[in-house]
C-alpha positions as CSV (number, residue, x, y, z in Angstrom):
1,M,58.0,-22.0,-4.2
2,N,59.8,-20.2,-7.1
3,T,58.3,-22.7,-9.5
4,F,54.8,-22.0,-8.1
5,F,55.2,-18.3,-8.4
6,R,56.2,-18.6,-12.0
7,F,53.2,-20.9,-12.6
8,F,50.8,-18.5,-10.8
9,Y,52.1,-15.5,-12.8
10,E,51.7,-17.2,-16.1
11,F,48.3,-18.7,-15.1
12,I,46.7,-15.5,-13.8
13,S,48.2,-13.3,-16.5
14,I,46.0,-15.0,-19.1
15,F,43.0,-13.4,-17.4
16,F,44.5,-9.9,-17.1
17,D,45.8,-10.1,-20.7
18,G,42.2,-10.8,-21.8
19,I,41.0,-7.8,-19.9
20,G,43.7,-5.7,-21.5
21,D,42.7,-7.0,-25.0
22,I,39.0,-6.0,-24.3
23,L,40.0,-2.5,-23.2
24,K,42.5,-2.2,-26.1
25,G,39.9,-3.5,-28.6
26,F,37.4,-0.9,-27.3
27,K,40.0,1.9,-27.6
28,D,41.0,0.7,-31.1
29,G,37.4,0.7,-32.1
30,I,36.9,4.3,-31.0
31,V,40.1,5.4,-32.7
32,R,39.0,3.6,-35.9
33,I,35.6,5.2,-36.0
34,A,37.1,8.7,-35.4
35,N,40.0,8.3,-38.0
36,F,38.8,10.8,-40.6
37,N,42.0,10.3,-42.6
38,D,41.0,6.8,-43.6
39,Y,37.6,8.1,-44.8
40,S,39.4,10.8,-46.8
41,K,41.8,8.3,-48.4
42,V,38.9,6.1,-49.5
43,I,37.1,9.1,-51.1
44,N,40.4,10.2,-52.8
45,S,41.0,6.8,-54.2
46,Y,37.6,6.7,-55.9
47,K,37.1,10.4,-56.8
48,G,38.5,10.1,-60.3
49,S,36.0,7.4,-61.2
50,F,32.8,9.1,-60.0
51,N,30.4,10.8,-62.4
52,T,28.1,13.7,-61.3
53,G,25.3,11.5,-60.2
54,E,27.6,9.3,-58.1
55,W,29.0,12.3,-56.3
56,V,25.5,13.0,-55.1
57,F,25.4,9.6,-53.5
58,V,28.9,10.1,-52.1
59,W,27.7,13.2,-50.2
60,I,24.6,11.3,-49.0
61,S,26.9,8.6,-47.7
62,V,29.0,11.2,-45.8
63,I,25.8,12.7,-44.3
64,I,24.6,9.2,-43.3
65,L,27.9,8.5,-41.6
66,L,27.8,11.8,-39.7
67,V,24.2,11.1,-38.6
68,L,25.3,7.6,-37.4
69,V,28.2,9.0,-35.4
70,G,26.0,11.7,-33.9
71,L,23.4,9.2,-33.0
72,V,25.9,7.0,-31.2
73,I,27.3,9.9,-29.3
74,F,23.7,11.1,-28.4
75,L,22.8,7.6,-27.1
76,I,25.9,7.3,-25.0
77,V,25.4,10.8,-23.5
78,R,21.7,10.2,-22.9
79,K,22.5,6.9,-21.1
80,I,25.1,8.5,-18.9
81,K,22.7,11.4,-18.2
82,N,19.8,9.1,-17.3
83,K,22.1,7.1,-15.0
84,V,23.4,10.2,-13.2
85,T,19.9,11.6,-12.9
86,R,18.4,8.4,-11.5
87,N,21.2,8.1,-8.9
88,Y,20.8,11.8,-8.1
89,N,17.0,11.5,-7.6
90,S,17.5,8.4,-5.5
91,M,20.0,10.2,-3.3
92,N,17.7,13.2,-3.0
93,K,14.7,11.0,-2.1
94,E,16.7,9.2,0.6
95,E,17.9,12.5,2.0
96,L,14.3,13.9,2.1
97,V,13.0,10.7,3.8
98,E,15.8,11.0,6.4
99,E,15.0,14.7,6.9
100,I,11.3,14.0,7.4
101,S,12.1,11.3,10.0
102,N,14.4,13.8,11.8
103,L,11.7,16.5,11.7
104,N,9.1,14.0,13.1
105,D,11.5,13.2,16.0
106,K,11.9,17.0,16.7
107,V,8.1,17.5,16.6
108,A,7.6,14.7,19.1
109,K,10.2,16.2,21.4
110,L,8.7,19.6,21.2
111,M,5.2,18.2,22.0
112,K,6.7,16.6,25.1
113,E,8.4,19.8,26.2
114,K,5.2,21.7,25.7
115,E,3.3,19.3,28.0
116,E,6.0,19.6,30.6
117,L,5.9,23.4,30.4
118,M,2.1,23.4,30.8
119,A,2.4,21.1,33.8
120,M,4.9,23.5,35.4
121,K,2.7,26.5,34.6
122,V,-0.4,24.9,36.2
123,S,1.6,23.8,39.2
124,Q,2.6,27.4,39.8
125,L,-1.0,28.3,40.0
126,G,-1.4,25.9,42.9
127,I,-3.5,23.3,41.1
128,N,-2.7,19.6,41.9
129,P,-4.1,17.2,39.3
130,D,-4.1,14.4,41.8
131,D,-6.5,16.2,44.2
132,K,-9.8,14.4,43.9
133,G,-13.0,14.9,45.6
134,K,-12.1,18.4,46.9
135,K,-14.5,20.3,44.7
136,S,-17.9,21.3,45.8
137,K,-21.0,19.7,44.3
138,D,-21.6,22.8,42.2
139,E,-18.1,22.7,40.9
140,N,-18.4,19.0,40.0
141,E,-21.5,19.8,38.1
142,E,-19.7,22.5,36.2
143,D,-17.0,20.0,35.0
144,S,-16.6,19.8,31.2
145,E,-18.6,17.5,29.1
146,D,-15.8,15.0,29.3
147,G,-17.1,14.0,32.7
148,P,-15.8,14.1,36.3
149,S,-12.1,14.5,37.0
150,D,-11.8,11.1,38.7
151,I,-12.7,9.3,35.4
152,R,-9.8,8.9,33.0
153,F,-11.9,7.7,30.1
154,P,-14.7,10.3,30.0
155,K,-15.8,9.7,26.4
156,L,-15.8,5.9,26.7
157,T,-17.7,6.2,29.9
158,M,-20.3,8.4,28.2
159,I,-20.7,5.7,25.6
160,D,-21.3,3.1,28.3
161,K,-24.1,5.2,29.7
162,K,-25.6,5.8,26.2
163,Y,-25.6,2.0,25.4
164,A,-26.5,0.8,28.9
165,N,-29.7,-0.8,27.8
166,F,-28.9,-1.2,24.2
167,V,-29.9,-4.4,22.4
168,P,-28.1,-5.2,19.0
169,K,-30.5,-5.0,16.1
170,K,-31.1,-8.0,13.9
171,Y,-32.1,-6.8,10.5
172,D,-34.2,-8.5,7.8
173,N,-31.1,-9.5,5.9
174,N,-31.9,-10.7,2.3
175,Y,-29.0,-9.8,0.1
176,T,-26.6,-11.4,-2.3
177,L,-23.0,-10.2,-3.0
178,D,-23.7,-9.4,-6.7
179,G,-26.9,-7.6,-5.6
180,L,-24.9,-5.6,-3.0
181,I,-22.5,-4.5,-5.7
182,E,-25.3,-3.0,-7.8
183,D,-27.1,-1.5,-4.8
184,F,-23.9,0.2,-3.7
185,R,-23.2,1.6,-7.2
186,C,-26.8,3.0,-7.5
187,F,-26.7,4.4,-3.9
188,A,-23.4,6.2,-4.5
189,A,-24.6,7.5,-7.9
190,S,-28.2,8.6,-6.9
191,Q,-27.5,9.8,-3.3
192,L,-23.9,11.0,-3.3
193,K,-23.1,11.7,-7.0
194,L,-20.2,9.4,-6.8
195,Y,-19.6,6.9,-9.6
196,Y,-17.9,3.5,-9.4
197,D,-17.4,0.7,-11.9
198,P,-17.9,-3.0,-10.9
199,V,-14.2,-3.4,-11.9
200,I,-13.3,-1.5,-8.8
201,L,-16.1,-2.7,-6.5
202,R,-15.5,-6.4,-7.0
203,P,-11.9,-6.3,-5.6
204,F,-13.2,-4.0,-2.9
205,F,-15.8,-6.5,-1.7
206,A,-13.3,-9.4,-2.1
207,G,-10.8,-7.4,-0.1
208,L,-13.3,-7.0,2.8
209,A,-13.6,-10.8,2.8
210,C,-9.8,-11.3,2.9
211,G,-9.2,-9.4,6.1
212,K,-9.9,-6.3,8.2
213,L,-7.4,-4.0,6.5
214,I,-7.8,-2.7,3.0
215,I,-5.4,-0.3,1.3
216,L,-6.8,2.0,-1.5
217,Q,-4.0,3.3,-3.6
218,G,-3.6,5.2,-6.8
219,I,-3.2,8.6,-8.3
220,S,-4.7,11.6,-6.5
221,G,-8.3,12.6,-7.3
222,T,-9.7,9.2,-8.3
223,G,-12.0,8.8,-5.2
224,K,-10.1,6.6,-2.8
225,T,-11.3,8.4,0.4
226,S,-14.8,9.0,-1.1
227,L,-15.2,5.2,-1.7
228,A,-14.6,4.4,2.0
229,Y,-16.9,7.4,2.9
230,A,-19.7,6.2,0.6
231,W,-19.4,2.7,2.0
232,G,-20.1,4.0,5.5
233,K,-23.1,5.9,4.3
234,F,-24.4,2.9,2.4
235,V,-24.5,0.7,5.5
236,K,-25.8,3.6,7.7
237,Q,-22.7,3.8,9.9
238,D,-20.6,6.9,9.0
239,S,-17.0,6.0,8.5
240,C,-14.7,7.4,11.2
241,V,-11.9,9.4,9.5
242,S,-8.6,9.2,11.3
243,S,-6.2,11.5,9.5
244,V,-2.6,10.2,9.8
245,E,0.0,12.8,10.7
246,P,3.8,12.6,9.9
247,S,4.6,12.7,13.7
248,W,2.9,9.4,14.4
249,R,5.4,7.1,16.0
250,D,3.4,4.3,17.8
251,K,-0.1,3.1,18.5
252,S,-0.7,5.8,21.1
253,D,-1.0,8.3,18.3
254,F,-3.8,6.2,16.8
255,L,-5.6,5.0,19.9
256,G,-4.6,7.7,22.5
257,Y,-2.5,7.9,25.6
258,V,-2.6,8.8,29.3
259,N,-1.8,12.5,30.0
260,E,0.5,12.3,32.9
261,F,-0.5,15.7,34.2
262,T,-4.3,15.4,34.1
263,K,-4.3,11.6,34.6
264,K,-6.9,11.4,31.9
265,F,-6.7,9.4,28.8
266,N,-6.5,11.4,25.6
267,E,-9.2,9.4,23.6
268,T,-9.0,9.6,19.8
269,K,-11.9,9.3,17.4
270,A,-10.5,5.9,16.3
271,L,-10.6,4.6,19.9
272,G,-14.2,5.8,20.3
273,E,-15.2,4.0,17.0
274,I,-13.6,0.8,18.1
275,Y,-15.4,1.0,21.5
276,V,-18.8,1.8,19.9
277,S,-18.4,-1.1,17.4
278,G,-18.3,-3.6,20.2
279,F,-21.9,-2.9,21.2
280,D,-23.7,-3.8,18.0
281,D,-23.6,-6.0,14.9
282,D,-23.5,-3.2,12.3
283,I,-20.7,-2.7,9.8
284,H,-18.2,-0.1,11.1
285,T,-15.3,1.5,9.2
286,I,-12.2,3.5,10.2
287,I,-10.5,5.4,7.4
288,L,-6.8,5.8,7.8
289,D,-6.5,8.8,5.5
290,E,-3.1,9.1,3.9
291,M,-1.9,6.3,6.1
292,N,1.7,6.4,4.7
293,L,2.4,10.0,5.8
294,A,4.0,8.1,8.8
295,R,5.4,4.6,8.9
296,V,2.4,2.3,9.0
297,E,4.4,-0.4,10.9
298,Y,5.1,2.1,13.7
299,Y,1.5,3.0,14.7
300,F,-0.4,0.0,13.3
301,A,1.9,-2.9,13.8
302,D,0.2,-4.2,17.0
303,L,-3.2,-4.2,15.4
304,L,-1.9,-5.9,12.3
305,S,-0.5,-8.8,14.4
306,I,-3.7,-9.0,16.6
307,L,-6.1,-9.1,13.6
308,E,-4.2,-12.1,12.2
309,M,-5.1,-14.3,15.2
310,P,-7.7,-17.0,14.3
311,D,-9.6,-16.7,17.6
312,R,-11.3,-13.3,17.8
313,D,-11.5,-13.6,21.6
314,E,-7.7,-13.0,21.5
315,W,-8.0,-9.8,19.6
316,L,-7.0,-7.8,22.7
317,V,-5.0,-4.6,22.4
318,D,-3.3,-3.0,25.4
319,I,-4.7,0.5,26.2
320,V,-3.4,1.2,29.7
321,P,-0.9,-0.9,31.8
322,S,-3.3,-1.1,34.8
323,A,-7.0,-1.0,35.6
324,W,-9.0,1.5,37.6
325,P,-12.3,0.6,39.3
326,N,-14.3,3.2,37.2
327,D,-12.7,2.3,33.8
328,P,-15.2,1.6,30.9
329,K,-16.9,-1.8,31.2
330,K,-15.4,-3.1,28.0
331,L,-11.9,-2.3,29.1
332,V,-10.8,-5.4,31.0
333,N,-7.4,-5.3,32.8
334,G,-6.4,-2.4,30.7
335,K,-7.1,-4.3,27.4
336,L,-9.8,-3.7,24.8
337,R,-11.1,-6.4,22.4
338,L,-11.1,-5.3,18.8
339,P,-14.5,-6.0,17.4
340,G,-15.0,-8.3,14.4
341,N,-17.5,-5.9,12.7
342,L,-15.0,-3.2,12.2
343,W,-12.9,-2.7,9.0
344,Y,-9.9,-0.4,8.6
345,I,-9.5,1.2,5.2
346,G,-6.3,3.0,4.5
347,T,-5.7,5.4,1.6
348,I,-2.2,6.1,0.3
349,N,-0.5,8.4,-2.2
350,N,3.1,7.5,-3.4
351,D,5.2,10.7,-3.6
352,E,8.3,12.3,-2.0
353,S,6.4,13.3,1.2
354,T,5.3,9.7,2.1
355,F,6.9,6.5,3.3
356,M,7.0,3.3,1.3
357,V,4.5,0.7,2.7
358,T,6.5,-2.4,3.8
359,D,6.0,-6.0,2.9
360,K,4.8,-6.7,6.4
361,V,1.8,-4.4,5.9
362,Y,1.1,-5.4,2.3
363,D,1.1,-9.1,3.1
364,R,-1.5,-8.6,5.8
365,A,-3.7,-6.2,3.9
366,M,-5.5,-6.2,0.5
367,P,-4.3,-3.4,-1.8
368,I,-6.9,-2.1,-4.2
369,D,-5.8,0.1,-7.1
370,I,-8.1,3.1,-8.1
371,N,-6.5,4.7,-11.1
372,I,-9.6,5.5,-13.2
373,K,-12.3,8.1,-13.0
374,V,-15.8,6.8,-14.0
375,D,-18.0,9.2,-16.0
376,P,-21.4,10.0,-14.5
377,F,-24.1,7.5,-15.4
378,K,-27.9,7.2,-14.7
379,C,-29.0,4.7,-12.2
380,R,-32.1,3.8,-10.2
381,E,-32.7,5.5,-6.9
382,Q,-31.3,3.5,-4.0
383,E,-31.5,4.2,-0.3
384,A,-28.9,3.1,2.3
385,I,-29.5,-0.4,3.6
386,D,-29.7,-2.1,7.0
387,I,-27.3,-5.1,7.1
388,N,-25.6,-7.0,9.9
389,A,-21.9,-7.5,9.8
390,S,-22.4,-11.1,10.7
391,Y,-24.7,-11.5,7.7
392,L,-22.1,-10.0,5.4
393,E,-19.5,-12.4,6.7
394,S,-21.9,-15.3,6.2
395,L,-22.2,-14.2,2.5
396,F,-18.4,-14.4,2.3
397,D,-18.4,-17.9,3.9
398,E,-21.1,-19.0,1.5
399,A,-19.1,-17.7,-1.5
400,K,-16.0,-19.7,-0.3
401,E,-18.1,-22.9,-0.2
402,K,-19.9,-22.3,-3.5
403,Y,-17.1,-20.9,-5.6
404,P,-13.8,-22.5,-4.4
405,L,-10.7,-22.1,-6.6
406,S,-11.2,-24.6,-9.4
407,D,-8.8,-27.5,-9.9
408,K,-7.5,-25.9,-13.2
409,G,-7.1,-22.6,-11.5
410,L,-5.3,-24.1,-8.5
411,K,-2.9,-26.1,-10.8
412,Q,-2.1,-23.0,-12.8
413,V,-1.5,-21.0,-9.6
414,K,0.9,-23.6,-8.3
415,E,2.8,-23.7,-11.6
416,L,2.9,-19.9,-11.5
417,D,4.3,-20.0,-8.0
418,D,7.0,-22.5,-9.2
419,Y,7.9,-20.2,-12.1
420,I,8.2,-17.1,-9.9
421,I,10.3,-19.0,-7.3
422,K,12.6,-20.3,-10.0
423,H,13.1,-17.0,-12.0
424,F,12.5,-14.3,-9.3
425,R,13.2,-16.0,-6.0
426,I,9.9,-14.9,-4.6
427,A,7.3,-17.3,-3.1
428,F,3.6,-17.0,-2.4
429,G,3.5,-18.4,1.1
430,N,0.6,-19.9,3.0
431,R,-0.9,-16.6,4.0
432,I,-1.0,-15.4,0.4
433,M,-2.5,-18.7,-0.8
434,K,-5.2,-18.5,1.8
435,Q,-6.1,-14.9,0.9
436,L,-6.1,-15.9,-2.8
437,N,-8.7,-18.6,-2.2
438,V,-11.0,-16.2,-0.3
439,F,-10.5,-13.3,-2.8
440,T,-11.2,-15.5,-5.8
441,S,-14.4,-17.0,-4.3
442,V,-15.9,-13.7,-3.3
443,Y,-14.8,-12.0,-6.6
444,V,-16.7,-14.7,-8.6
445,A,-19.7,-14.4,-6.3
446,T,-19.9,-10.7,-7.1
447,G,-20.2,-11.5,-10.8
448,G,-16.5,-11.7,-11.9
449,K,-14.5,-14.4,-13.5
450,E,-12.0,-16.6,-11.7
451,V,-9.1,-15.8,-14.0
452,E,-9.8,-12.1,-13.6
453,A,-9.6,-12.5,-9.8
454,I,-6.3,-14.5,-10.0
455,D,-4.9,-11.9,-12.4
456,Y,-5.8,-9.0,-10.1
457,F,-4.6,-10.7,-6.9
458,V,-1.2,-11.8,-8.4
459,A,-0.6,-8.3,-9.8
460,K,-1.4,-6.5,-6.6
461,K,0.0,-8.9,-4.0
462,I,2.9,-10.8,-5.7
463,L,4.3,-8.7,-8.6
464,R,4.6,-5.6,-6.5
465,K,7.5,-7.5,-4.7
466,F,9.4,-7.1,-8.0
467,D,10.2,-3.5,-6.9
468,Q,12.7,-4.9,-4.5
469,L,14.6,-6.7,-7.2
470,S,17.6,-5.3,-9.0
471,V,17.1,-3.6,-12.4
472,S,19.6,-5.9,-14.2
473,F,18.0,-9.0,-12.8
474,L,14.5,-7.9,-14.0
475,R,15.5,-6.7,-17.5
476,D,16.1,-10.2,-18.9
477,E,13.2,-11.9,-17.1
478,I,10.2,-9.7,-17.9
479,D,9.6,-10.6,-21.6
480,P,9.9,-14.4,-20.9
481,F,7.5,-14.0,-18.0
482,I,4.9,-12.2,-20.2
483,S,5.2,-15.0,-22.8
484,Y,4.7,-17.5,-20.0
485,L,1.5,-15.8,-18.8
486,N,0.1,-15.6,-22.4
487,K,0.9,-19.3,-23.0
488,T,-0.6,-20.5,-19.7
489,Y,-3.7,-18.3,-19.4
490,G,-4.3,-17.2,-23.0
491,K,-2.9,-14.2,-24.9
492,G,-3.8,-11.0,-23.1
493,T,-5.9,-12.7,-20.4
494,M,-3.7,-11.7,-17.5
495,K,-4.2,-8.0,-18.2
496,E,-3.3,-6.6,-14.8
497,C,-0.1,-8.6,-14.6
498,I,1.0,-7.8,-18.1
499,E,0.2,-4.1,-17.6
500,Y,2.3,-4.1,-14.4
501,L,5.2,-5.9,-16.1
502,E,5.1,-3.5,-19.1
503,N,5.2,-0.5,-16.9
504,T,8.1,-2.0,-14.9
505,K,9.9,-2.6,-18.2
506,K,9.4,1.1,-19.2
507,N,10.9,2.3,-15.9
508,L,14.1,0.1,-16.2
């Protein structure tokens, strides 16, 4: 073994000697740069030979040297400062997110304690919430507008009564997707004084075709919520605004829950909109305003999974664990079917007070960026329209048949997928490819170009995954990727992708 130890010592010492030489060389370089005696010796050796004009250049050389030394020191200090600041900000943000999460938990506990205290207070007054049928006829008539006390879904029951003899309307549908874009622009401009560019509306319509959840994201004040609001006005079904709160922890915050004291269900506006949508064939919208104030996967995860099922008869969400005889008629065995004529439009702002939207949500939704404000323009007068949701979906189906992804486009997308897998270890996946085909078809049907649709989709659905990659990994890959996009699609053609990559490069 002594022979082996000698061998191992000599063998491994080569590596450590190399490390030592590197450190020594770095140290020697610093010492060499800062050795002002050497600079002085060089000047002294030549000073007898300089004339007056050459002395001017000598002093210029000294100044240039001092500037170079100062510049090197400045760059080193700045790099260290940026690194420390970035790490500090990252730590602060993590601490804030953790603090917000803890505060949310405390709020939920306080709300629970409040309900328990209210129950105790009412019990002391001698009122039993389980006593039914003991009121006089006059007292029953004086019940609140929510309905009799033995009905746990008073608002939904009232909707049943309102729509008891309702027959869904079949409108005289005669629209095209490109025509709807122009009609919507003119309606928003002439009736609401809201102004939108087709560059925004084409992805919006294509997003409606991709799925039931759209995410409008961008800087504050660009009209994310107003776009969803205008859409509801345009189709004559006002959008239901469900303002997300930081305390939301599960789907009961979004849909409602049973109050254990009153035995009634606390029905939310969103639940009412879902229920009403099941009676007609109109286009309905729920706006999840500032949806990332709470974690989306907490309160919307069940619906995300349900809306992915291919058979809409299976779009059943659990509302209550058991059924009562007088429950609303569309509530079967405690389950409610999510209607196919309802879209969910979320708006998000990315700042320190919000949570990051996870891949699970982004993969199942279509993100639309709204980062520009459109100047007012004149447009013809346009009234709101009557259109069936089934007809709008038929236009989407027609677009998929008429404008499928071309062979050239499909080949380029597959090559792009291979490139991203090889260089970034990120794959498209079957779900993404299916959405890409639908998005591209509808985008073209609304008057856009196929390459523009591919560019937009890849930038918003694929490249955003780069945020998860390490900085050092991305730094060496961005420029070659931009060159690849310019070579494959034409210089500057993939504007959205290149803009995203350039911004990412600036933030490295």
